[in-house]
C-alpha positions, -999 to 999 in steps of 0.1 A, spaced: 185 798 527 163 768 524 158 746 554 161 711 543 136 686 559 147 659 581 147 625 565 135 594 584 125 559 583 108 536 607 123 503 621 96 479 624 95 439 629 67 424 608 60 390 595 43 385 560 15 365 571 8 351 536 42 339 534 41 323 569 9 307 560 23 294 528 56 279 547 32 263 571 10 246 543 42 233 525 54 221 559 21 202 563 22 187 529 57 177 534 50 160 569 18 142 552 39 127 524 71 119 542 76 79 548 93 87 581 62 106 594 38 78 586 19 64 616 36 88 643 7 112 646 28 140 631 10 170 625 15 208 621 -12 234 621 -24 269 632 -41 268 666 -52 304 671 -22 325 670 2 296 676 15 269 655 11 235 670 33 207 662 25 172 671 41 136 669 45 104 689 80 111 700 102 140 709 126 134 679 96 131 655 83 167 667 117 183 664 119 168 627 85 187 620 101 219 636 131 214 610 108 211 581 88 243 590 119 263 598 134 252 564 101 265 546 102 298 564 139 305 555 128 296 516 100 321 519 122 347 532 111 348 569 138 351 594 139 325 621 145 355 645 105 360 639 98 325 652 96 321 690 96 282 698 87 265 730 103 234 742 88 200 735 65 187 760 45 155 764 7 157 763 -10 123 769 8 99 744 22 126 722 47 153 721 39 188 711 60 219 702 42 252 703 56 282 683 45 318 678 55 344 651 71 376 669 59 408 655 65 444 667 95 456 685 91 454 723 98 482 746 130 466 760 144 460 725 132 494 712 151 509 744 183 489 733 181 501 699 176 536 709 205 536 733 226 520 704 219 548 680 226 573 706 258 558 716 272 546 684 252 562 656 260 595 639 256 625 661 229 639 636 207 610 641 176 613 664 153 581 671 121 579 691 98 549 703 62 550 688 43 521 701 59 488 686 82 507 661 111 532 660 113 565 642 147 574 632 154 609 615 184 629 605 192 657 580 217 636 563 206 606 544 242 591 546 237 591 584 206 574 581 222 547 560 250 543 585 221 538 612 205 511 592 237 493 589 246 499 626 211 483 635 214 453 609 248 445 625 234 447 660 223 415 678 189 426 689 175 390 685 147 402 662 140 404 625 141 442 616 127 459 585 132 496 575 100 512 560 86 546 552 121 558 541 117 594 530 
């Protein structure tokens, strides 16, 4: 009798940095060219790991965020990956800081683990490995079912499934 090896996949949450950068550059160009952003100190740029948006009113800075979000969506980056702070006044301007979330937090990994245990196929096992989750089973169908379960779960982060073997 031949023992079949377990199949597995890893659940990760990653953002394509090149695509995020492209989205930011496109948003920057649009902000520079649009008439409604003229003379309001409107800008969007990387500030270290953060994305910093600035304008002279709260409405304008929120409009810059809208532009950026639409560019992210066009580039296939889920808005679940974008963590946006509230607009705040800084001197005579309003600012919004945003970051791109990567990796699965321990809290979310535990939630996903519990979900797989409680609602997933019985043959499926999962374990937390750093900021990702390894899911394995003898049955590829059960793994597919587990992917569908995780996709449908409201875990508040963008998940990808990699290293499927």
